[in-house]
C-alpha positions in Angstrom: 0.1 0.0 0.0 1.5 3.4 -1.1 1.9 6.5 1.2 -0.9 8.8 1.3 -1.1 11.9 0.0 -1.8 15.1 1.8 -5.0 16.7 0.5 -7.1 19.4 1.5 -8.5 17.8 4.3 -6.0 15.9 5.5 -3.3 19.0 5.5 -4.2 20.4 9.0 -3.8 17.0 11.0 -0.5 16.3 9.0 0.7 20.1 9.8 -0.1 19.0 13.3 1.9 16.0 13.7 5.1 17.7 12.5 4.1 20.7 15.0 4.0 23.5 12.5 0.5 24.7 13.5 -1.7 24.3 16.4 -5.0 23.0 17.2 -6.3 26.2 17.9 -5.8 27.5 14.5 -7.6 25.0 13.1 -10.6 25.4 15.9 -10.9 28.6 15.4 -10.9 28.8 11.7 -7.9 30.6 11.5 -6.2 28.1 9.0 -7.0 28.3 5.1 -6.0 25.3 2.9 -6.0 25.9 -0.9 -5.1 23.8 -3.7 -3.0 25.5 -6.2 -2.1 22.3 -8.0 -0.3 22.5 -11.4 1.9 19.5 -12.5 2.2 18.5 -9.0 -0.1 18.8 -6.3 0.7 22.0 -4.2 -0.9 22.9 -1.4 -1.0 26.6 0.0 -1.8 26.7 3.7 -2.3 30.0 5.1 -2.6 30.7 8.8 -3.1 34.0 11.0 -0.5 32.9 13.8 1.2 29.7 13.0 2.9 30.7 9.5 1.7 30.3 6.2 3.6 27.0 3.9 3.1 25.2 0.7 3.2 21.8 0.4 4.7 20.3 -2.7 3.9 16.5 -3.9 3.3 14.9 -6.9 0.0 14.1 -7.9 0.2 10.2 -7.3 3.2 8.5 -5.4 3.7 6.2 -7.9 4.0 9.3 -10.7 6.8 9.9 -12.7 7.0 13.4 -11.3 7.4 11.6 -8.2 11.5 11.6 -8.8 11.8 15.2 -9.7 9.9 16.1 -6.6 12.3 13.7 -4.2 15.2 15.4 -6.1 13.7 18.9 -5.1 13.4 17.5 -1.3 17.5 16.1 -1.2 18.3 19.4 -2.8 16.9 21.6 -0.2 17.8 19.1 2.8 21.2 20.0 1.3 21.1 23.0 1.0 19.9 23.8 4.5 23.1 22.9 5.7 25.7 23.3 3.3 28.1 25.5 4.4 28.4 26.7 1.0 25.6 27.5 0.7 25.5 30.4 3.2 25.9 33.2 1.2 23.2 32.4 -1.5 20.3 31.4 1.1 18.1 34.1 0.3 17.8 33.4 -2.6 15.4 30.2 -1.9 11.9 29.6 0.2 13.0 28.7 3.7 12.5 24.8 4.2 10.1 23.8 6.8 9.9 19.7 6.4 11.4 17.8 3.5 10.9 14.2 3.2 12.7 12.8 0.2 11.2 8.8 0.8 7.8 10.3 0.7 8.7 13.1 -2.3 7.0 15.9 -0.2 8.5 19.0 0.5 6.8 22.1 2.7 8.6 25.4 2.6 7.8 28.9 3.8 5.0 30.2 1.6 5.9 33.8 0.1 1.7 35.1 -0.4 3.5 38.8 -1.3 5.7 37.3 -3.9 5.0 38.1 -7.5 6.2 35.8 -10.7 8.3 37.6 -12.8 6.3 37.5 -16.1 3.2 38.9 -13.8 5.9 41.5 -12.7 6.5 42.6 -16.2 3.0 42.9 -17.6 2.2 44.9 -14.4 5.0 47.7 -15.5 3.7 47.3 -18.8 5.9 48.1 -22.5 6.0 51.7 -21.2 8.1 51.3 -18.0 9.7 47.8 -18.6 11.2 47.0 -15.5 14.7 46.0 -16.5 16.2 46.4 -13.3 14.3 43.2 -12.6 15.8 41.5 -15.1 19.2 42.7 -13.6 18.2 40.4 -10.4 17.6 37.2 -12.1 21.0 38.3 -13.7 22.6 38.9 -10.4 21.0 35.8 -8.8 22.3 33.2 -11.5 25.6 34.6 -11.1 25.6 34.0 -7.2 24.1 31.0 -7.2 26.7 30.1 -9.5 29.9 31.2 -8.1 29.1 30.1 -4.9 28.4 26.3 -6.1 31.4 26.9 -8.4 33.5 23.4 -8.8 31.1 21.2 -6.4 32.1 17.2 -7.1 29.3 15.1 -5.8 32.0 12.4 -6.1 33.9 13.7 -3.3 30.6 14.8 -1.3 28.4 11.8 0.0 25.5 14.0 0.5 25.4 14.7 -3.3 25.7 11.5 -4.4 21.7 11.8 -5.6 22.9 15.3 -8.1 22.7 14.1 -11.3 25.0 15.6 -14.7 23.2 14.3 -17.7 22.6 16.5 -20.3 19.1 18.5 -20.6 16.4 15.8 -22.0 15.8 18.4 -24.7 19.5 18.5 -25.8 18.4 14.8 -27.7 14.7 16.4 -28.9 16.0 15.4 -32.3 17.1 12.2 -31.3 13.6 10.4 -29.6 12.9 7.1 -28.2 11.2 5.0 -30.2 9.4 4.3 -27.2 8.7 8.1 -26.9 7.2 8.7 -30.2 3.9 6.5 -29.2 3.4 9.7 -26.4 3.9 12.6 -28.5 1.1 14.6 -29.7 1.2 14.9 -33.6 2.6 18.3 -32.9 5.6 17.1 -31.5 5.8 14.4 -33.9 5.7 17.4 -36.7 8.5 19.3 -34.7 11.0 16.2 -34.5 10.2 15.0 -38.5 11.0 19.3 -39.3 14.5 18.8 -37.2 15.6 15.6 -38.4 14.7 16.5 -42.4 17.2 19.3 -41.8 21.0 18.0 -41.8 22.2 21.2 -40.9 19.7 21.5 -37.8 20.4 18.0 -36.9 24.4 18.5 -36.9 23.8 21.8 -35.5 21.9 19.9 -32.1 24.3 17.1 -32.3 27.3 19.7 -31.8 26.0 21.8 -29.2 26.5 18.8 -26.7 30.2 18.4 -27.1 30.1 22.5 -25.6 28.6 21.1 -22.2 30.7 21.7 -19.0 30.0 20.4 -15.6 31.0 23.0 -13.6 28.5 24.1 -11.2 25.3 23.7 -9.6 22.5 25.3 -11.8 18.8 25.3 -11.5 18.2 23.7 -14.5 14.6 25.2 -15.1 14.8 28.9 -15.3 12.2 30.8 -16.6 10.0 33.5 -15.1 7.5 31.7 -13.3 10.4 30.2 -11.1 11.5 33.7 -10.7 9.6 35.5 -8.0 9.8 39.3 -7.2 9.9 40.3 -3.5 9.5 43.8 -2.7 9.9 44.8 1.2 8.7 47.5 3.3 11.1 50.0 1.8 10.0 49.1 -1.7 13.4 47.3 -2.2 13.1 44.9 -4.2 15.0 41.1 -4.4 14.9 37.8 -7.0 13.9 34.3 -5.0 14.5 31.3 -7.0 12.1 28.0 -6.8 10.7 24.6 -8.3 14.4 23.1 -8.0 12.9 19.7 -9.3 15.6 20.1 -12.3 18.7 21.0 -10.2 21.9 19.2 -11.0 25.6 19.8 -12.0 25.9 21.1 -15.2 27.1 24.3 -17.4 26.2 27.5 -15.7 24.9 28.6 -19.9 22.1 26.4 -19.5 20.4 28.9 -17.1 21.4 31.7 -18.8 19.7 30.4 -22.0 16.5 29.7 -20.0 16.6 33.3 -19.2 17.1 34.6 -22.9 14.3 32.3 -23.9 12.6 34.1 -21.6 12.2 36.9 -23.6 12.0 35.5 -26.5 8.9 33.5 -24.8 7.4 36.7 -23.9 8.0 38.6 -27.2 6.4 35.8 -29.3 3.1 35.8 -26.6 2.8 39.4 -26.9 1.3 39.3 -30.5 -1.7 38.7 -32.1 -1.3 34.9 -33.5 -4.2 36.1 -36.2 -2.2 37.9 -38.7 0.3 37.6 -41.2 3.9 37.3 -40.0 4.9 41.0 -40.5 1.5 42.1 -39.2 2.7 39.9 -35.4 5.8 41.0 -35.1 4.7 45.0 -36.1 1.8 44.6 -33.4 3.8 42.7 -30.5 2.9 44.4 -26.9 6.5 43.7 -26.0 8.4 44.3 -29.3 12.3 43.1 -29.1 13.1 46.7 -28.9 11.3 47.1 -25.5 12.7 43.5 -24.0 16.4 44.2 -25.5 17.1 46.4 -22.8 16.4 44.2 -19.9 18.5 41.5 -21.5 21.5 43.5 -21.3 20.7 44.3 -18.0 20.5 40.6 -17.1 23.8 39.9 -18.6 25.9 42.7 -17.6 24.5 42.0 -13.9 25.7 38.3 -13.9 29.2 39.0 -15.4 29.9 41.7 -12.8 28.4 39.6 -10.1 31.3 37.2 -11.0 33.5 39.3 -12.1 34.6 36.6 -15.3 37.7 37.6 -17.2 36.5 39.0 -20.4 37.7 35.7 -22.6 35.9 33.5 -20.0 32.8 35.8 -20.0 32.5 36.1 -24.1 33.3 32.0 -24.1 30.1 31.8 -21.7 27.6 34.1 -23.5 28.5 32.6 -26.6 27.6 29.0 -25.2 24.3 30.9 -23.4 23.4 32.2 -27.2 24.2 28.9 -28.6 22.0 26.8 -25.6 19.1 29.2 -26.0 18.5 27.6 -29.2 17.9 24.2 -27.6 16.1 25.8 -25.1 13.7 28.0 -26.8 13.2 24.5 -29.0 12.1 22.7 -25.8 9.8 25.7 -25.0 7.9 25.3 -28.1 7.5 21.3 -27.8 6.0 21.6 -24.2 3.8 24.3 -25.8 2.9 21.6 -29.0 2.3 19.0 -26.6 -1.5 19.7 -26.2 -1.9 19.9 -29.9 -2.4 17.9 -32.7 -1.1 20.5 -35.1 1.6 23.3 -34.1 0.2 26.3 -32.5 1.2 29.8 -33.9 3.8 30.3 -30.6 5.5 27.0 -31.4 5.7 27.8 -34.9 7.3 31.1 -34.0 9.7 29.7 -31.2 10.8 27.1 -33.6 11.9 29.4 -36.2 13.7 31.5 -33.8 15.3 29.1 -32.4 16.8 27.7 -35.8 17.6 30.8 -37.0 19.8 31.3 -33.7 21.3 27.7 -34.3 22.0 28.7 -37.5 23.6 32.1 -37.2 23.9 32.7 -33.2 26.1 36.0 -34.1 23.3 37.2 -35.5 20.7 36.1 -33.4 23.4 37.5 -30.5 22.5 41.1 -32.2 19.2 41.4 -33.6 16.9 38.8 -31.0 19.1 39.7 -27.9 20.6 43.2 -28.8 23.6 42.0 -27.3 26.6 43.3 -29.5 30.0 42.5 -27.3 30.7 41.2 -23.7 29.9 43.9 -21.1 
C-alpha cells in the first residue's frame, strides 16, 4: 500500500503531527488550505498565527513526477546545512520540512511574491522593469559562483545530484518508445528537425560544448523567479521549483533566461495575422525587451567578475544553448495540440535561426553586441 497523498482535508492533521500548526488554529478557523495544483499537487496553507506553508508533492506517489519532487526535497535538505550555501540562502524560500522518501516538501509560502512574468506585465511595455531582469542575472551569478567546482564524487551528501545533459538536447533524436506518447504536433516538430541535416548536425554539435562546472537550477523561467518587495520598496528575487537541479553548465541557466524574453515577445503578438503584421503588433517588441536582456547579462557578468575571455565564451554558449531551450519551449507548448500552434511555430523558427547563425541572433534577437 502506497504512502497517502496529503489533501486539502488531511493537511491540517498532517501539519499538526509535525508541530507546525496548533489545534487552536484549526478550531478557531484561522487556517486556510487551498489547492494550487499544476503538474504537482501543491497546497497553500495560510494561518493567522502559525505562518504560511507550501506543501509540494506529486499528484500520485508512483507518478513519474515523484522522482523530481524527491530530487528537490533532497536538494533543500542538503542546501539547509551546506556551508557553501550560506552566501545564497536568501535566494530560496525557507525549508520547513523535507521528506525525500515520501517525495514531499514543505516550504515557507511567500504570499507577497510576484512571478516575474506578472511583474513584467504590471509594469507594461512603456516602463518595462529592466531592473528586475538585472536581479535575475545577479541571482544566477551568485548561485553559480557559490557552487563553482562542486563535486558529487567527493561529497556523499550529494550522491543524488545528476549531471546528464538536459533531455531537450536530444529532441531531434527521440527514443522509439517516446514516439507513442507524443502529440501529432510534437511528431511534426521532430520530423522538421530530422528533415534538415544542418539542424540535426547543429544540435548534435551543441552537446560537445556542455560543461559540468557548477550547480545549476536547470529550469530557469519567469514562473520560477519570484520578485519580492520589502517595506522600503527594495526588491529581491527568489528562485523556486528546484526539481531539475543538477551539476551542469551555467550557460544553461542563462539560456533559460534568454528564452524567456523570446517567449514573452512571441506570446505578446496577435496570432491571427500574417507574420510581418504579428511581429509589428507585438505588445512587447524586441526593442522593449532588449534593454532588459542587456541588464540581465551585465548584472551577471559584474557579479561573477569573469575575465573577458571567459565571459565571452560563456555568453556564446548561452546564446547557442538558447536555441535548444527555445525548441524545448516550442515542444512543450505543442504537446497539447494535434497541429503546431502559432507560438510553437514562431519559437521553433527563432530557435532554428539561432542555431544557424548564433552571432546574428545574439545581435538581432537579444541586442547583445559585445560582452560587457
